[in-house]
PyMOL commands that place a pseudoatom at each C-alpha (Angstrom):
pseudoatom trace, name=CA, resn=MET, resi=1, chain=A, elem=C, hetatm=0, pos=[0.000, 0.000, 0.000]
pseudoatom trace, name=CA, resn=LYS, resi=2, chain=A, elem=C, hetatm=0, pos=[2.874, 2.385, 0.717]
pseudoatom trace, name=CA, resn=PHE, resi=3, chain=A, elem=C, hetatm=0, pos=[4.130, 1.959, -2.871]
pseudoatom trace, name=CA, resn=PHE, resi=4, chain=A, elem=C, hetatm=0, pos=[0.740, 2.868, -4.327]
pseudoatom trace, name=CA, resn=ARG, resi=5, chain=A, elem=C, hetatm=0, pos=[0.509, 5.955, -2.099]
pseudoatom trace, name=CA, resn=ILE, resi=6, chain=A, elem=C, hetatm=0, pos=[3.843, 7.143, -3.503]
pseudoatom trace, name=CA, resn=VAL, resi=7, chain=A, elem=C, hetatm=0, pos=[2.644, 6.530, -7.076]
pseudoatom trace, name=CA, resn=ILE, resi=8, chain=A, elem=C, hetatm=0, pos=[-0.641, 8.388, -6.478]
pseudoatom trace, name=CA, resn=PHE, resi=9, chain=A, elem=C, hetatm=0, pos=[1.256, 11.308, -4.938]
pseudoatom trace, name=CA, resn=ILE, resi=10, chain=A, elem=C, hetatm=0, pos=[3.518, 11.520, -8.004]
pseudoatom trace, name=CA, resn=CYS, resi=11, chain=A, elem=C, hetatm=0, pos=[0.577, 11.293, -10.419]
pseudoatom trace, name=CA, resn=PHE, resi=12, chain=A, elem=C, hetatm=0, pos=[-1.540, 14.030, -8.881]
pseudoatom trace, name=CA, resn=PHE, resi=13, chain=A, elem=C, hetatm=0, pos=[1.023, 16.483, -7.546]
pseudoatom trace, name=CA, resn=SER, resi=14, chain=A, elem=C, hetatm=0, pos=[3.832, 16.485, -10.101]
pseudoatom trace, name=CA, resn=ALA, resi=15, chain=A, elem=C, hetatm=0, pos=[2.400, 19.079, -12.523]
pseudoatom trace, name=CA, resn=PRO, resi=16, chain=A, elem=C, hetatm=0, pos=[4.914, 21.808, -11.571]
pseudoatom trace, name=CA, resn=LEU, resi=17, chain=A, elem=C, hetatm=0, pos=[7.762, 19.412, -12.441]
pseudoatom trace, name=CA, resn=THR, resi=18, chain=A, elem=C, hetatm=0, pos=[6.467, 18.540, -15.916]
pseudoatom trace, name=CA, resn=LYS, resi=19, chain=A, elem=C, hetatm=0, pos=[7.303, 20.054, -19.295]
pseudoatom trace, name=CA, resn=ALA, resi=20, chain=A, elem=C, hetatm=0, pos=[6.256, 18.493, -22.624]
pseudoatom trace, name=CA, resn=GLN, resi=21, chain=A, elem=C, hetatm=0, pos=[2.636, 17.434, -23.070]
pseudoatom trace, name=CA, resn=ASN, resi=22, chain=A, elem=C, hetatm=0, pos=[1.479, 14.691, -25.439]
pseudoatom trace, name=CA, resn=VAL, resi=23, chain=A, elem=C, hetatm=0, pos=[-1.709, 12.903, -26.479]
pseudoatom trace, name=CA, resn=LEU, resi=24, chain=A, elem=C, hetatm=0, pos=[-1.875, 9.102, -26.543]
pseudoatom trace, name=CA, resn=PHE, resi=25, chain=A, elem=C, hetatm=0, pos=[-4.633, 7.017, -28.151]
pseudoatom trace, name=CA, resn=GLU, resi=26, chain=A, elem=C, hetatm=0, pos=[-4.613, 3.257, -27.483]
pseudoatom trace, name=CA, resn=PHE, resi=27, chain=A, elem=C, hetatm=0, pos=[-6.705, 0.320, -28.592]
pseudoatom trace, name=CA, resn=GLY, resi=28, chain=A, elem=C, hetatm=0, pos=[-6.295, -3.324, -27.722]
pseudoatom trace, name=CA, resn=GLN, resi=29, chain=A, elem=C, hetatm=0, pos=[-7.631, -6.479, -26.138]
pseudoatom trace, name=CA, resn=THR, resi=30, chain=A, elem=C, hetatm=0, pos=[-8.507, -7.553, -22.617]
pseudoatom trace, name=CA, resn=SER, resi=31, chain=A, elem=C, hetatm=0, pos=[-8.483, -11.016, -21.089]
pseudoatom trace, name=CA, resn=SER, resi=32, chain=A, elem=C, hetatm=0, pos=[-10.636, -11.158, -17.956]
pseudoatom trace, name=CA, resn=ALA, resi=33, chain=A, elem=C, hetatm=0, pos=[-11.857, -13.690, -15.420]
pseudoatom trace, name=CA, resn=PHE, resi=34, chain=A, elem=C, hetatm=0, pos=[-14.357, -13.399, -12.562]
pseudoatom trace, name=CA, resn=SER, resi=35, chain=A, elem=C, hetatm=0, pos=[-14.116, -14.860, -9.080]
pseudoatom trace, name=CA, resn=TYR, resi=36, chain=A, elem=C, hetatm=0, pos=[-16.386, -15.237, -6.052]
pseudoatom trace, name=CA, resn=SER, resi=37, chain=A, elem=C, hetatm=0, pos=[-15.322, -15.695, -2.429]
pseudoatom trace, name=CA, resn=PRO, resi=38, chain=A, elem=C, hetatm=0, pos=[-16.587, -17.737, -0.711]
pseudoatom trace, name=CA, resn=ASN, resi=39, chain=A, elem=C, hetatm=0, pos=[-17.185, -20.021, -3.669]
pseudoatom trace, name=CA, resn=ASN, resi=40, chain=A, elem=C, hetatm=0, pos=[-20.391, -21.693, -2.457]
pseudoatom trace, name=CA, resn=PRO, resi=41, chain=A, elem=C, hetatm=0, pos=[-21.973, -23.154, -4.486]
pseudoatom trace, name=CA, resn=GLU, resi=42, chain=A, elem=C, hetatm=0, pos=[-18.841, -23.911, -6.464]
pseudoatom trace, name=CA, resn=ARG, resi=43, chain=A, elem=C, hetatm=0, pos=[-18.430, -21.575, -9.430]
pseudoatom trace, name=CA, resn=ASN, resi=44, chain=A, elem=C, hetatm=0, pos=[-15.781, -22.141, -12.048]
pseudoatom trace, name=CA, resn=PHE, resi=45, chain=A, elem=C, hetatm=0, pos=[-14.865, -19.146, -14.210]
pseudoatom trace, name=CA, resn=TYR, resi=46, chain=A, elem=C, hetatm=0, pos=[-12.725, -18.970, -17.329]
pseudoatom trace, name=CA, resn=SER, resi=47, chain=A, elem=C, hetatm=0, pos=[-11.156, -15.971, -19.027]
pseudoatom trace, name=CA, resn=SER, resi=48, chain=A, elem=C, hetatm=0, pos=[-12.676, -14.406, -22.107]
pseudoatom trace, name=CA, resn=LYS, resi=49, chain=A, elem=C, hetatm=0, pos=[-11.522, -11.724, -24.547]
pseudoatom trace, name=CA, resn=GLY, resi=50, chain=A, elem=C, hetatm=0, pos=[-12.801, -8.156, -24.829]
pseudoatom trace, name=CA, resn=GLN, resi=51, chain=A, elem=C, hetatm=0, pos=[-11.926, -4.795, -26.361]
pseudoatom trace, name=CA, resn=LEU, resi=52, chain=A, elem=C, hetatm=0, pos=[-10.138, -1.739, -24.943]
pseudoatom trace, name=CA, resn=LEU, resi=53, chain=A, elem=C, hetatm=0, pos=[-9.976, 1.963, -25.881]
pseudoatom trace, name=CA, resn=LYS, resi=54, chain=A, elem=C, hetatm=0, pos=[-7.938, 4.598, -24.012]
pseudoatom trace, name=CA, resn=LEU, resi=55, chain=A, elem=C, hetatm=0, pos=[-7.256, 8.305, -24.440]
pseudoatom trace, name=CA, resn=SER, resi=56, chain=A, elem=C, hetatm=0, pos=[-4.722, 10.037, -22.226]
pseudoatom trace, name=CA, resn=ILE, resi=57, chain=A, elem=C, hetatm=0, pos=[-2.577, 13.127, -21.774]
pseudoatom trace, name=CA, resn=LEU, resi=58, chain=A, elem=C, hetatm=0, pos=[1.102, 12.551, -20.959]
pseudoatom trace, name=CA, resn=GLN, resi=59, chain=A, elem=C, hetatm=0, pos=[3.632, 14.924, -19.471]
pseudoatom trace, name=CA, resn=ASP, resi=60, chain=A, elem=C, hetatm=0, pos=[7.354, 14.547, -18.888]
pseudoatom trace, name=CA, resn=PHE, resi=61, chain=A, elem=C, hetatm=0, pos=[8.289, 13.999, -15.260]
pseudoatom trace, name=CA, resn=LEU, resi=62, chain=A, elem=C, hetatm=0, pos=[11.879, 14.623, -14.128]
pseudoatom trace, name=CA, resn=LYS, resi=63, chain=A, elem=C, hetatm=0, pos=[12.980, 14.505, -17.812]
pseudoatom trace, name=CA, resn=ALA, resi=64, chain=A, elem=C, hetatm=0, pos=[13.120, 10.733, -18.369]
pseudoatom trace, name=CA, resn=HIS, resi=65, chain=A, elem=C, hetatm=0, pos=[9.812, 9.702, -16.764]
pseudoatom trace, name=CA, resn=GLU, resi=66, chain=A, elem=C, hetatm=0, pos=[6.159, 10.387, -17.588]
pseudoatom trace, name=CA, resn=VAL, resi=67, chain=A, elem=C, hetatm=0, pos=[2.852, 11.042, -15.848]
pseudoatom trace, name=CA, resn=SER, resi=68, chain=A, elem=C, hetatm=0, pos=[-0.453, 10.345, -17.596]
pseudoatom trace, name=CA, resn=TYR, resi=69, chain=A, elem=C, hetatm=0, pos=[-4.125, 11.138, -16.998]
pseudoatom trace, name=CA, resn=GLY, resi=70, chain=A, elem=C, hetatm=0, pos=[-6.926, 9.713, -19.086]
pseudoatom trace, name=CA, resn=VAL, resi=71, chain=A, elem=C, hetatm=0, pos=[-10.155, 7.847, -19.686]
pseudoatom trace, name=CA, resn=SER, resi=72, chain=A, elem=C, hetatm=0, pos=[-10.673, 4.239, -20.703]
pseudoatom trace, name=CA, resn=LEU, resi=73, chain=A, elem=C, hetatm=0, pos=[-13.519, 2.194, -22.125]
pseudoatom trace, name=CA, resn=PHE, resi=74, chain=A, elem=C, hetatm=0, pos=[-12.980, -1.526, -21.637]
pseudoatom trace, name=CA, resn=GLU, resi=75, chain=A, elem=C, hetatm=0, pos=[-14.778, -4.850, -21.662]
pseudoatom trace, name=CA, resn=ALA, resi=76, chain=A, elem=C, hetatm=0, pos=[-14.474, -7.470, -18.932]
pseudoatom trace, name=CA, resn=ASN, resi=77, chain=A, elem=C, hetatm=0, pos=[-16.011, -10.730, -20.133]
pseudoatom trace, name=CA, resn=SER, resi=78, chain=A, elem=C, hetatm=0, pos=[-15.923, -14.198, -18.604]
pseudoatom trace, name=CA, resn=PHE, resi=79, chain=A, elem=C, hetatm=0, pos=[-17.396, -17.673, -18.959]
pseudoatom trace, name=CA, resn=GLY, resi=80, chain=A, elem=C, hetatm=0, pos=[-18.519, -19.671, -15.956]
pseudoatom trace, name=CA, resn=GLN, resi=81, chain=A, elem=C, hetatm=0, pos=[-20.231, -22.781, -14.747]
pseudoatom trace, name=CA, resn=VAL, resi=82, chain=A, elem=C, hetatm=0, pos=[-22.261, -23.573, -11.616]
pseudoatom trace, name=CA, resn=ILE, resi=83, chain=A, elem=C, hetatm=0, pos=[-22.800, -27.339, -11.411]
pseudoatom trace, name=CA, resn=THR, resi=84, chain=A, elem=C, hetatm=0, pos=[-24.372, -27.940, -14.864]
pseudoatom trace, name=CA, resn=THR, resi=85, chain=A, elem=C, hetatm=0, pos=[-25.486, -24.340, -15.497]
pseudoatom trace, name=CA, resn=GLU, resi=86, chain=A, elem=C, hetatm=0, pos=[-23.516, -22.397, -18.120]
pseudoatom trace, name=CA, resn=LEU, resi=87, chain=A, elem=C, hetatm=0, pos=[-22.812, -18.695, -17.472]
pseudoatom trace, name=CA, resn=ASP, resi=88, chain=A, elem=C, hetatm=0, pos=[-21.678, -16.046, -19.944]
pseudoatom trace, name=CA, resn=TYR, resi=89, chain=A, elem=C, hetatm=0, pos=[-20.884, -12.518, -18.707]
pseudoatom trace, name=CA, resn=GLU, resi=90, chain=A, elem=C, hetatm=0, pos=[-20.312, -9.469, -20.927]
pseudoatom trace, name=CA, resn=THR, resi=91, chain=A, elem=C, hetatm=0, pos=[-19.615, -6.128, -19.235]
pseudoatom trace, name=CA, resn=GLN, resi=92, chain=A, elem=C, hetatm=0, pos=[-18.434, -2.686, -20.383]
pseudoatom trace, name=CA, resn=PHE, resi=93, chain=A, elem=C, hetatm=0, pos=[-16.784, -0.219, -17.989]
pseudoatom trace, name=CA, resn=LEU, resi=94, chain=A, elem=C, hetatm=0, pos=[-15.909, 3.474, -18.251]
pseudoatom trace, name=CA, resn=GLY, resi=95, chain=A, elem=C, hetatm=0, pos=[-12.937, 4.563, -16.168]
pseudoatom trace, name=CA, resn=VAL, resi=96, chain=A, elem=C, hetatm=0, pos=[-10.639, 7.470, -15.370]
pseudoatom trace, name=CA, resn=PHE, resi=97, chain=A, elem=C, hetatm=0, pos=[-7.033, 6.814, -14.431]
pseudoatom trace, name=CA, resn=SER, resi=98, chain=A, elem=C, hetatm=0, pos=[-3.720, 8.351, -13.457]
pseudoatom trace, name=CA, resn=MET, resi=99, chain=A, elem=C, hetatm=0, pos=[-0.403, 6.620, -13.914]
pseudoatom trace, name=CA, resn=ALA, resi=100, chain=A, elem=C, hetatm=0, pos=[3.328, 7.139, -13.459]
pseudoatom trace, name=CA, resn=ASP, resi=101, chain=A, elem=C, hetatm=0, pos=[5.739, 5.678, -16.058]
pseudoatom trace, name=CA, resn=PHE, resi=102, chain=A, elem=C, hetatm=0, pos=[9.332, 5.129, -15.004]
pseudoatom trace, name=CA, resn=ASN, resi=103, chain=A, elem=C, hetatm=0, pos=[11.938, 4.904, -17.760]
pseudoatom trace, name=CA, resn=VAL, resi=104, chain=A, elem=C, hetatm=0, pos=[14.261, 1.959, -17.081]
pseudoatom trace, name=CA, resn=LEU, resi=105, chain=A, elem=C, hetatm=0, pos=[16.100, 1.774, -20.421]
pseudoatom trace, name=CA, resn=SER, resi=106, chain=A, elem=C, hetatm=0, pos=[16.666, 3.976, -23.485]
pseudoatom trace, name=CA, resn=LEU, resi=107, chain=A, elem=C, hetatm=0, pos=[18.380, 2.885, -26.703]
pseudoatom trace, name=CA, resn=ALA, resi=108, chain=A, elem=C, hetatm=0, pos=[19.757, 5.150, -29.456]
pseudoatom trace, name=CA, resn=ASN, resi=109, chain=A, elem=C, hetatm=0, pos=[18.673, 8.270, -27.624]
pseudoatom trace, name=CA, resn=ARG, resi=110, chain=A, elem=C, hetatm=0, pos=[18.231, 11.307, -29.917]
pseudoatom trace, name=CA, resn=LYS, resi=111, chain=A, elem=C, hetatm=0, pos=[19.736, 13.542, -27.286]
pseudoatom trace, name=CA, resn=HIS, resi=112, chain=A, elem=C, hetatm=0, pos=[23.121, 12.100, -28.314]
pseudoatom trace, name=CA, resn=CYS, resi=113, chain=A, elem=C, hetatm=0, pos=[22.425, 11.421, -32.008]
pseudoatom trace, name=CA, resn=ALA, resi=114, chain=A, elem=C, hetatm=0, pos=[20.110, 13.616, -34.094]
pseudoatom trace, name=CA, resn=SER, resi=115, chain=A, elem=C, hetatm=0, pos=[19.537, 10.905, -36.732]
pseudoatom trace, name=CA, resn=CYS, resi=116, chain=A, elem=C, hetatm=0, pos=[18.931, 8.084, -34.245]
pseudoatom trace, name=CA, resn=THR, resi=117, chain=A, elem=C, hetatm=0, pos=[15.581, 6.502, -33.419]
pseudoatom trace, name=CA, resn=ASP, resi=118, chain=A, elem=C, hetatm=0, pos=[14.547, 6.166, -29.792]
pseudoatom trace, name=CA, resn=PHE, resi=119, chain=A, elem=C, hetatm=0, pos=[13.438, 2.978, -28.068]
pseudoatom trace, name=CA, resn=ASN, resi=120, chain=A, elem=C, hetatm=0, pos=[12.301, 3.579, -24.494]
pseudoatom trace, name=CA, resn=PHE, resi=121, chain=A, elem=C, hetatm=0, pos=[11.263, 0.912, -21.979]
pseudoatom trace, name=CA, resn=TYR, resi=122, chain=A, elem=C, hetatm=0, pos=[9.040, 1.805, -19.025]
pseudoatom trace, name=CA, resn=VAL, resi=123, chain=A, elem=C, hetatm=0, pos=[7.490, 0.144, -16.005]
pseudoatom trace, name=CA, resn=HIS, resi=124, chain=A, elem=C, hetatm=0, pos=[4.444, 1.852, -14.555]
pseudoatom trace, name=CA, resn=ALA, resi=125, chain=A, elem=C, hetatm=0, pos=[1.914, 1.879, -11.760]
pseudoatom trace, name=CA, resn=GLY, resi=126, chain=A, elem=C, hetatm=0, pos=[-1.280, 3.809, -11.222]
pseudoatom trace, name=CA, resn=LEU, resi=127, chain=A, elem=C, hetatm=0, pos=[-4.883, 3.838, -10.146]
pseudoatom trace, name=CA, resn=GLN, resi=128, chain=A, elem=C, hetatm=0, pos=[-8.175, 3.679, -12.030]
pseudoatom trace, name=CA, resn=LEU, resi=129, chain=A, elem=C, hetatm=0, pos=[-11.750, 4.430, -10.924]
pseudoatom trace, name=CA, resn=SER, resi=130, chain=A, elem=C, hetatm=0, pos=[-14.526, 3.009, -13.084]
pseudoatom trace, name=CA, resn=THR, resi=131, chain=A, elem=C, hetatm=0, pos=[-18.237, 2.290, -13.269]
pseudoatom trace, name=CA, resn=LEU, resi=132, chain=A, elem=C, hetatm=0, pos=[-20.339, -0.204, -15.205]
pseudoatom trace, name=CA, resn=LEU, resi=133, chain=A, elem=C, hetatm=0, pos=[-21.790, 1.226, -18.420]
pseudoatom trace, name=CA, resn=SER, resi=134, chain=A, elem=C, hetatm=0, pos=[-23.652, -1.893, -19.483]
pseudoatom trace, name=CA, resn=GLY, resi=135, chain=A, elem=C, hetatm=0, pos=[-23.579, -5.593, -18.833]
pseudoatom trace, name=CA, resn=SER, resi=136, chain=A, elem=C, hetatm=0, pos=[-25.420, -8.831, -19.397]
pseudoatom trace, name=CA, resn=GLN, resi=137, chain=A, elem=C, hetatm=0, pos=[-25.447, -12.313, -17.935]
pseudoatom trace, name=CA, resn=LYS, resi=138, chain=A, elem=C, hetatm=0, pos=[-26.549, -15.252, -20.054]
pseudoatom trace, name=CA, resn=ILE, resi=139, chain=A, elem=C, hetatm=0, pos=[-27.750, -18.299, -18.129]
pseudoatom trace, name=CA, resn=ASP, resi=140, chain=A, elem=C, hetatm=0, pos=[-28.627, -21.266, -20.347]
pseudoatom trace, name=CA, resn=ASN, resi=141, chain=A, elem=C, hetatm=0, pos=[-29.450, -18.885, -23.257]
pseudoatom trace, name=CA, resn=ILE, resi=142, chain=A, elem=C, hetatm=0, pos=[-31.571, -16.541, -21.074]
pseudoatom trace, name=CA, resn=ILE, resi=143, chain=A, elem=C, hetatm=0, pos=[-30.107, -13.009, -20.930]
pseudoatom trace, name=CA, resn=TYR, resi=144, chain=A, elem=C, hetatm=0, pos=[-30.291, -10.819, -17.789]
pseudoatom trace, name=CA, resn=ASP, resi=145, chain=A, elem=C, hetatm=0, pos=[-29.358, -7.137, -17.477]
pseudoatom trace, name=CA, resn=LEU, resi=146, chain=A, elem=C, hetatm=0, pos=[-26.617, -6.492, -14.883]
pseudoatom trace, name=CA, resn=LYS, resi=147, chain=A, elem=C, hetatm=0, pos=[-27.366, -2.778, -14.363]
pseudoatom trace, name=CA, resn=GLY, resi=148, chain=A, elem=C, hetatm=0, pos=[-28.358, -2.286, -10.739]
pseudoatom trace, name=CA, resn=VAL, resi=149, chain=A, elem=C, hetatm=0, pos=[-27.251, -5.780, -9.669]
pseudoatom trace, name=CA, resn=GLU, resi=150, chain=A, elem=C, hetatm=0, pos=[-25.487, -5.582, -6.288]
pseudoatom trace, name=CA, resn=ASP, resi=151, chain=A, elem=C, hetatm=0, pos=[-22.256, -7.229, -7.464]
pseudoatom trace, name=CA, resn=PHE, resi=152, chain=A, elem=C, hetatm=0, pos=[-21.845, -4.775, -10.364]
pseudoatom trace, name=CA, resn=LYS, resi=153, chain=A, elem=C, hetatm=0, pos=[-23.283, -1.399, -9.353]
pseudoatom trace, name=CA, resn=GLY, resi=154, chain=A, elem=C, hetatm=0, pos=[-21.322, 1.410, -7.738]
pseudoatom trace, name=CA, resn=LEU, resi=155, chain=A, elem=C, hetatm=0, pos=[-17.669, 2.408, -7.944]
pseudoatom trace, name=CA, resn=TRP, resi=156, chain=A, elem=C, hetatm=0, pos=[-14.816, 0.091, -8.893]
pseudoatom trace, name=CA, resn=VAL, resi=157, chain=A, elem=C, hetatm=0, pos=[-11.174, 0.723, -8.022]
pseudoatom trace, name=CA, resn=SER, resi=158, chain=A, elem=C, hetatm=0, pos=[-8.238, -0.800, -9.896]
pseudoatom trace, name=CA, resn=PRO, resi=159, chain=A, elem=C, hetatm=0, pos=[-4.536, -0.656, -9.073]
pseudoatom trace, name=CA, resn=ILE, resi=160, chain=A, elem=C, hetatm=0, pos=[-2.541, -0.780, -12.309]
pseudoatom trace, name=CA, resn=LEU, resi=161, chain=A, elem=C, hetatm=0, pos=[0.801, -2.519, -12.804]
pseudoatom trace, name=CA, resn=GLY, resi=162, chain=A, elem=C, hetatm=0, pos=[2.458, -2.905, -16.172]
pseudoatom trace, name=CA, resn=ALA, resi=163, chain=A, elem=C, hetatm=0, pos=[5.131, -2.077, -18.706]
pseudoatom trace, name=CA, resn=LYS, resi=164, chain=A, elem=C, hetatm=0, pos=[5.374, -0.347, -22.073]
pseudoatom trace, name=CA, resn=ILE, resi=165, chain=A, elem=C, hetatm=0, pos=[7.718, 0.120, -25.001]
pseudoatom trace, name=CA, resn=ARG, resi=166, chain=A, elem=C, hetatm=0, pos=[7.848, 3.437, -26.870]
pseudoatom trace, name=CA, resn=PHE, resi=167, chain=A, elem=C, hetatm=0, pos=[9.248, 3.646, -30.399]
pseudoatom trace, name=CA, resn=ASP, resi=168, chain=A, elem=C, hetatm=0, pos=[9.799, 7.221, -31.598]
pseudoatom trace, name=CA, resn=ALA, resi=169, chain=A, elem=C, hetatm=0, pos=[8.992, 6.971, -35.300]
pseudoatom trace, name=CA, resn=SER, resi=170, chain=A, elem=C, hetatm=0, pos=[9.505, 10.715, -35.876]
pseudoatom trace, name=CA, resn=ASP, resi=171, chain=A, elem=C, hetatm=0, pos=[9.719, 14.003, -34.007]
pseudoatom trace, name=CA, resn=ILE, resi=172, chain=A, elem=C, hetatm=0, pos=[5.915, 14.171, -33.685]
pseudoatom trace, name=CA, resn=ILE, resi=173, chain=A, elem=C, hetatm=0, pos=[4.726, 10.529, -33.608]
pseudoatom trace, name=CA, resn=SER, resi=174, chain=A, elem=C, hetatm=0, pos=[5.624, 7.610, -31.346]
pseudoatom trace, name=CA, resn=LEU, resi=175, chain=A, elem=C, hetatm=0, pos=[4.291, 4.050, -31.390]
pseudoatom trace, name=CA, resn=ILE, resi=176, chain=A, elem=C, hetatm=0, pos=[3.418, 2.435, -28.044]
pseudoatom trace, name=CA, resn=LEU, resi=177, chain=A, elem=C, hetatm=0, pos=[3.006, -1.193, -26.948]
pseudoatom trace, name=CA, resn=THR, resi=178, chain=A, elem=C, hetatm=0, pos=[1.567, -1.578, -23.426]
pseudoatom trace, name=CA, resn=TYR, resi=179, chain=A, elem=C, hetatm=0, pos=[0.739, -4.451, -21.072]
pseudoatom trace, name=CA, resn=ASN, resi=180, chain=A, elem=C, hetatm=0, pos=[-1.278, -3.879, -17.882]
pseudoatom trace, name=CA, resn=TYR, resi=181, chain=A, elem=C, hetatm=0, pos=[-2.416, -6.165, -15.078]
pseudoatom trace, name=CA, resn=ILE, resi=182, chain=A, elem=C, hetatm=0, pos=[-5.564, -4.774, -13.445]
pseudoatom trace, name=CA, resn=PRO, resi=183, chain=A, elem=C, hetatm=0, pos=[-7.602, -6.309, -10.606]
pseudoatom trace, name=CA, resn=VAL, resi=184, chain=A, elem=C, hetatm=0, pos=[-11.025, -4.610, -10.652]
pseudoatom trace, name=CA, resn=ILE, resi=185, chain=A, elem=C, hetatm=0, pos=[-12.637, -4.391, -7.195]
pseudoatom trace, name=CA, resn=ASN, resi=186, chain=A, elem=C, hetatm=0, pos=[-16.093, -3.044, -6.335]
pseudoatom trace, name=CA, resn=ILE, resi=187, chain=A, elem=C, hetatm=0, pos=[-15.491, -0.875, -3.271]
pseudoatom trace, name=CA, resn=THR, resi=188, chain=A, elem=C, hetatm=0, pos=[-19.220, -0.071, -2.848]
pseudoatom trace, name=CA, resn=ASP, resi=189, chain=A, elem=C, hetatm=0, pos=[-20.246, -3.737, -2.636]
pseudoatom trace, name=CA, resn=SER, resi=190, chain=A, elem=C, hetatm=0, pos=[-20.766, -4.434, 1.064]
pseudoatom trace, name=CA, resn=GLU, resi=191, chain=A, elem=C, hetatm=0, pos=[-20.267, -8.172, 0.550]
pseudoatom trace, name=CA, resn=GLU, resi=192, chain=A, elem=C, hetatm=0, pos=[-16.888, -7.734, -1.206]
pseudoatom trace, name=CA, resn=ASP, resi=193, chain=A, elem=C, hetatm=0, pos=[-17.160, -11.286, -2.537]
pseudoatom trace, name=CA, resn=PHE, resi=194, chain=A, elem=C, hetatm=0, pos=[-16.951, -10.595, -6.277]
pseudoatom trace, name=CA, resn=LYS, resi=195, chain=A, elem=C, hetatm=0, pos=[-13.800, -9.552, -8.145]
pseudoatom trace, name=CA, resn=ILE, resi=196, chain=A, elem=C, hetatm=0, pos=[-12.600, -9.205, -11.725]
pseudoatom trace, name=CA, resn=THR, resi=197, chain=A, elem=C, hetatm=0, pos=[-9.021, -9.779, -12.837]
pseudoatom trace, name=CA, resn=SER, resi=198, chain=A, elem=C, hetatm=0, pos=[-8.050, -8.323, -16.213]
pseudoatom trace, name=CA, resn=SER, resi=199, chain=A, elem=C, hetatm=0, pos=[-4.924, -8.377, -18.367]
pseudoatom trace, name=CA, resn=GLN, resi=200, chain=A, elem=C, hetatm=0, pos=[-4.758, -5.718, -21.073]
pseudoatom trace, name=CA, resn=LEU, resi=201, chain=A, elem=C, hetatm=0, pos=[-2.523, -5.568, -24.152]
pseudoatom trace, name=CA, resn=SER, resi=202, chain=A, elem=C, hetatm=0, pos=[-2.777, -2.437, -26.293]
pseudoatom trace, name=CA, resn=PHE, resi=203, chain=A, elem=C, hetatm=0, pos=[-1.160, -0.645, -29.211]
pseudoatom trace, name=CA, resn=GLY, resi=204, chain=A, elem=C, hetatm=0, pos=[-1.027, 3.149, -29.194]
pseudoatom trace, name=CA, resn=ILE, resi=205, chain=A, elem=C, hetatm=0, pos=[-0.132, 6.231, -31.204]
pseudoatom trace, name=CA, resn=GLN, resi=206, chain=A, elem=C, hetatm=0, pos=[1.391, 9.123, -29.280]
pseudoatom trace, name=CA, resn=LEU, resi=207, chain=A, elem=C, hetatm=0, pos=[1.331, 12.640, -30.754]
pseudoatom trace, name=CA, resn=TRP, resi=208, chain=A, elem=C, hetatm=0, pos=[3.902, 15.144, -29.492]
pseudoatom trace, name=CA, resn=LEU, resi=209, chain=A, elem=C, hetatm=0, pos=[2.387, 18.605, -29.045]
for i in range(1, 209): cmd.bond("trace and resi %d" % i, "trace and resi %d" % (i + 1))
show_as sticks, trace
zoom trace
């Protein structure tokens, strides 16, 4: 928890230390699985694919590092089974996030070679708050709306851990490949027995302003 407090502090209070500002658009795929605790009756869940869209503003932090703020639209889908009953969940979430990217390696840095192309490797951590936009549960081919269901309504919080590679294709455009691991937890659910775990892989285009 102490690590995440440090990351949140950097994300929200580092504006005076930043310089360049950039826009990043990302699209990609999610792989999510649901879990219940306690698991009674026994429920077996399996991961399923979904889509991801993100738009964020990035700023340089202490020259080599970055801070980002943005919005995300993502799907968290999962298959499940309770005894002989088949379950199929499809959910769409809208979130806002803040993240700190720490540069751990740079290759062919343009600061030392005007004709070189940059490759930058980052690890990052952050926090996302999200809410359910829409969702459905299919039970043996009967579809139920998840809006207002106790396990899904309210506010969800997600710590973010991941890594990214940035390829500077030109002075104004960079290409981004990002992986994030995101547990999605409903903090307004009094039972706290339902959780979503999501892995996200995305490709992005960063425009330097």
